[in-house]
C-alpha positions as CSV (number, residue, x, y, z in Angstrom):
1,M,10.6,9.5,3.3
2,G,9.5,10.0,-0.6
3,G,10.3,12.5,-2.9
4,I,11.7,10.1,-5.7
5,V,9.4,8.7,-8.6
6,T,9.8,5.1,-8.5
7,A,8.3,2.6,-11.0
8,R,5.6,1.3,-8.4
9,S,3.9,2.6,-5.2
10,I,1.4,0.6,-3.3
11,V,-1.6,2.5,-1.6
12,F,-2.7,1.1,1.7
13,P,-5.4,2.8,3.5
14,I,-5.4,1.5,7.0
15,Y,-8.5,1.9,9.6
16,R,-8.6,-0.5,12.7
17,N,-5.8,-2.4,11.4
18,E,-3.6,-3.0,14.6
19,A,-3.7,-6.5,14.7
20,N,-2.7,-6.7,11.1
21,I,0.4,-4.8,11.2
22,P,3.0,-7.5,11.3
23,A,1.4,-9.4,8.6
24,L,1.2,-6.0,6.3
25,M,4.9,-5.8,7.3
26,Q,5.9,-9.2,6.2
27,A,3.7,-8.3,2.8
28,V,5.9,-5.1,2.1
29,A,9.3,-6.4,3.2
30,G,8.4,-9.4,0.1
31,F,7.2,-6.4,-2.5
32,H,10.5,-4.7,-1.3
33,G,12.8,-7.6,-2.0
34,R,11.0,-8.6,-5.2
35,Y,11.1,-5.1,-6.6
36,R,15.0,-4.5,-5.2
37,G,13.9,-1.4,-3.2
38,D,12.2,-0.1,-7.1
39,I,8.7,0.5,-4.8
40,E,7.0,3.1,-2.9
41,F,4.7,2.6,0.1
42,V,1.9,5.4,0.6
43,F,0.0,4.5,4.0
44,V,-3.2,6.7,4.7
45,I,-3.9,6.5,8.3
46,D,-8.0,7.2,8.0
47,G,-8.8,8.4,11.7
48,S,-8.0,4.9,13.0
49,P,-9.0,5.0,16.4
50,D,-6.6,2.4,17.2
51,A,-2.7,2.1,17.3
52,S,-2.5,0.9,14.1
53,G,-0.4,4.4,12.8
54,A,1.9,4.7,15.7
55,L,2.4,0.8,15.3
56,L,3.4,1.5,11.4
57,V,5.6,4.5,12.0
58,T,7.6,2.3,14.5
59,A,7.8,-0.8,12.1
60,L,8.8,1.4,9.3
61,K,11.8,3.2,11.1
62,D,15.4,2.1,10.0
63,T,14.1,-0.1,7.4
64,G,15.5,2.0,4.2
65,Y,11.8,1.8,2.5
66,D,10.6,4.6,0.3
67,Y,7.1,5.3,2.2
68,K,4.9,7.9,3.0
69,I,2.5,8.0,6.3
70,I,-0.4,10.7,5.5
71,F,-2.7,10.7,8.4
72,H,-6.5,11.7,8.2
73,S,-7.7,13.7,11.0
74,R,-11.1,11.6,11.2
75,N,-12.4,8.6,9.5
76,F,-13.4,9.5,5.6
77,G,-13.8,6.1,4.4
78,S,-11.2,3.8,2.4
79,F,-12.1,5.6,-1.0
80,T,-11.1,8.9,0.0
81,A,-8.1,7.0,2.0
82,I,-7.4,5.3,-1.4
83,R,-7.8,8.9,-3.0
84,T,-5.6,10.5,-0.9
85,G,-2.6,7.8,-1.5
86,L,-3.0,8.1,-5.3
87,E,-2.4,12.0,-5.0
88,H,0.5,11.1,-2.9
89,A,2.0,8.6,-4.7
90,S,5.0,9.0,-7.1
91,G,5.3,6.0,-8.9
92,N,4.7,5.1,-12.7
93,Y,2.3,2.5,-11.3
94,V,-0.2,2.5,-8.8
95,A,-1.7,0.2,-6.8
96,A,-4.3,-0.1,-3.7
97,M,-4.3,-2.7,-1.4
98,A,-6.4,-3.8,1.6
99,A,-4.2,-3.5,4.6
100,D,-5.8,-6.6,6.0
101,L,-4.4,-8.4,2.8
102,Q,-7.9,-9.5,2.2
103,E,-6.5,-9.8,-1.9
104,P,-3.2,-11.8,-1.5
105,P,-0.1,-9.8,-2.3
106,E,0.8,-11.8,-5.2
107,L,-2.5,-10.2,-7.2
108,I,-0.6,-6.9,-7.1
109,V,3.0,-8.8,-8.4
110,E,0.6,-10.0,-11.1
111,F,-1.0,-6.2,-12.0
112,F,2.3,-5.1,-12.1
113,S,3.2,-7.3,-14.4
114,I,0.7,-6.9,-16.8
115,L,0.8,-3.1,-16.8
116,E,4.9,-3.2,-17.3
117,K,4.4,-5.7,-20.3
118,D,2.4,-3.1,-21.4
119,A,-0.6,-4.9,-21.9
120,A,-3.0,-2.6,-20.3
121,D,-3.6,0.8,-19.1
122,V,-5.5,-0.1,-16.5
123,V,-5.8,-3.7,-14.3
124,F,-8.8,-4.3,-12.0
125,G,-9.6,-7.5,-10.2
126,R,-12.7,-8.7,-9.1
127,R,-13.2,-11.3,-6.0
128,A,-15.1,-14.5,-7.7
129,G,-15.9,-15.8,-4.2
130,R,-14.5,-16.1,-0.5
131,D,-12.7,-19.1,0.8
């Protein structure tokens, strides 16, 4: 899928996230519904030795979502996976989010909202503490 410019893209680096795929797909469905499909999802499988990639391929099939799945030949690390995702993202606004949802998906919604209001060129979040 892909190939068109969308308003938003979210990059997900994937490494050993097999157990998190169902929750990740729920978050993806939430984003897709919220933005009425005007969003692209870029998944970078960073040489993950588990079934994360295969599970994503199966879960995304026939969803109608605009998505890309990129497979690294080995584990290069999350920053390289994010950079790969940024290189392949086509959205006007791009966010990176951990596939294990360690940050709440609502933060991405808030970040996109700030960007779309032209209130900032770049939005960063910093964790104050873990609950």
